[in-house]
N, C-alpha and C positions, 0 to 999 in steps of 0.2 A: 524593483528588481528588473524593470524593463530596460534599464541602461546597462545592466551587467552583460558582459560578453561570455558566452558559454562555449566551452570546447567540447563538442560532441562528435567524435569521429564515427563513421559507419564501419561495419565489418568489411564492406567492399573496399573502402578506401585503405583500410589497414592491410587487407589481403593483397592489394595491388602493390604495397610496399614490402610485401613478404613478412609482415608483422602479424602477431596475434595478441589480443588483449588478455589481461588476467581474468576479467569478467565481462560477460555480455549483460548489458542492462536491458531487460525486457520491459518496454514502456507500457504496453497494453493499450487497449482501445480507449479507456477512460483517460489515461495519461497522455494520449495523443490528441483526442478530440473533445473531451469534456472541458469546457472553459475553466471551471473551478479546479479540476484536477491537473490541468496543465501547470499550475503554479507549484504543485507537489513535485512534478517531474523536474521543473526548474530548480526547486529547492534541493532535491536529491543530487542533481548534476552539480550544483554549486558545492555541495559537500564532497562529492567525488573529485571535482577539480581541486578543491582546497587541500584535500588529504593526499593528492597525488596518486589516486587509484587508477591503474591502467584499465580503461573500459572502452567499449564501443556499443553502438546500437545497430539494429538491422535496418532501421529507416524504412523505406518503401518495401523492403523485402519481408517485413514483419506483418503477419496477419492475425486475426483473432485466434486464440488458442482453441476455441470450440466449446468452451465451458457453457455459455448460455444455450447453445444448440443441444448439448447433451442433457443439461438440466431440464430443458424444455421438451425433451423426448425425441429430438431428431438425431438419432444415432448415426445415420448415414452422413449428414452434414458434418457432424463432429469428426468422424473419421476422415472425411475429405480434408477438412481444415487441419487436423492434427498431422496427417501424413505429409501434407504440403509443407508445413512448418518444420517437421522433422527432417525432411530432405534438405531444406535450407540450412538448418542447424548442423546437421551431420556433414554437409558440404563444406562448412567452415571449420569443422572439427571442434565445435564448441564443447567445453568441458564444464564450465561454471556459469550459472545464470543467476542474476539478482533481479527481483521484481518488487514493485511497491503494491502490487495487487494480490491479495490472498487467493482470489479465484484463479488467476494465471498461475500463481505459485502452486496451488493444489493440483491443478491439471498437469502442469509441466512435470511436477515432482512425482505424483502418484499414478497418473494415467498414461503419460507418454511412454513409459518403459514398456508397456504392453504392445506398443506399436513400433518399437525399435528406437525410441528416443531416451537414452540413458544419460542424465546430466546431474551434476551437483547443483541443486536449486535452493537458493536462500531468499527468504523474505527480507525486505529492507529493514524491518525492525531488528532482526538478528544481526544483519550486516552493520547497522548503526551501532548496536551494542558492542560488536567486535571492535569497531573503529575507536569507540570510547575506551574500551578496556585496554587497547593497545596504545592509548595515549595519543592517537592521531587526531582526535577531535578535541580541541580545547575551547571551553566556553568562557566568555568574559564574566568574571565575578558570579559564576553560577548561572549565567545567562540573564536574559531580560525578564525571566519569569520567576525570579527568586521570591519565595514566599507566597506566590499565587496558588490558589487552589485549582488543581487540575484533576478531572476524572477521566479514566480510560474506558472506552467501550470496546469490549472484546468482539472481534470479527469471528463469526462461526467457523469460517474456513481456516482461520489462523489458530483459534483456540481449540474448540472441541474436535475439529477434523484433524489438526496437526499438533495439538498439545503444546502450542507456543503461547505461554502466558507471562513468563518472567522477562523475556527480552524487551518487549515494549515498556514494561514498567521500570526496568533498569535504565532505559533511555530517558524516561521522564525524571527519574531520580537524579540523573546527571544535571538536570536543569535547576536543581536546588529548589524545586517547587514542592508544594504539599500535595501529595497524591491522596485523593479521597475516593474510596471505592463505593460503587453503587451496591445496593443490597444484593442484586443478582449480578455476580461477576465471576470471572474465571470459568470453572467447569459448570457453573450454574448461570452463566451469562444468558441474556435474552437477545434473540435475533433482532436486527434492526427492521426486518420485514422485507428485505430485498433479495435474500439468498434464493437459490433454486430457480433462477430466472424470473422470480417475482418482480424484479426491478423493472421489467419491460411490459408490465400489464397493470391494469387498475386492480385494487384489492376487491375481494368479494365483499358483499354486504355484511356488516357486523356492527357491534356496539362501538368499537374503537379501533383505529388503525394501530398496527404494532409499533410503528415508529413514534406515534404519539405516546403510547405507554412507556416506551423506552426513554424518550426525551424527558418525560415527567420524572422518571427515576434518576436521570442525570441531573436535572434541575434541583431535585431534593437534596443533593449533596452540597449545594451552595457553591459549586465550582464555577469559575468565570471562564474556564476553557474546557471543552469536551474534546479530548484527544482521540483520534481514530487512526487506523492503519489500513484503510480499505476505501476505495472510491465509492462503492455502493453504500457503505455505512455512512460515509461523509455526507452524501446526498440526502439520505433518509433522516439523519440527525439534524442536518441544516434545515430541512423542510419542517421538522418537528419544532425546532427552536423558533422558526418564523411563525408557525401556527400559534405559538404561545406569545408571540410579539416580544420576544426576549433577545432579538438579534443584536441590539445595541449593547446589552450587558454580557451576553454569553457568546463566545466564538467557538466554532468547530474547526479544529486544525489537525493536520496530519503530523505525525512524529517528525518527518523530514523538515517540515516548515518550522516547527518549534526549534529544532537543532540548528537549522540554517540561520534563523534570526538571532540565535545566541552565539554564533561563531565569532571567535576573536579575529 
């Protein structure tokens, strides 16, 4: 993917031309700085470019939504970060935001309105589902994943917090792969262990880390791909697969990566 040229305009560049995009792609901290999740950002941009979606990013004007600060109990820092972002977003008259991070999604959608930030916020799993349903995304012969067993790990902030269960599964079905569910899925899904700002600290002492428990459930399905739709989940599940020394047989991939690989 390194040779691919990506067209990623910023809001500032578009505003200078007197233009405004259909959607703002909110990249998020993980999508910008995490080495593994940068490839998810690139995959999603590849899909946006290919389908001709008019989008832009904030670039250096984007800062953390404040989700980790609020979950960690620093309400003051959260409000500072949120108000700063809202000023930027409202300054550009942003109406519609798409993000690949459920934490950013939940904060922008459900918590920013209290502080004066009202936007239509869509998670990339729902956005990908819409593109597929509209026939804008075409996959070669069912994609490169035809017949492969894929299991989907529900992100807490996508599933239980926002009731989004079907969109990611419909995206996976478009790949013509075999979707195998873990025993605990959808409303009964198990957290990867990173939510609530737990991502940024070591776990307390116990018998087993949550991500190991969850990875064992994923491996029990016999799937060769664990699909996720969240940067935190991806890290936790990848670490779990490594701890079981299964990284050669089982891959952890984001929905956007799977679709980007199967694009015609």
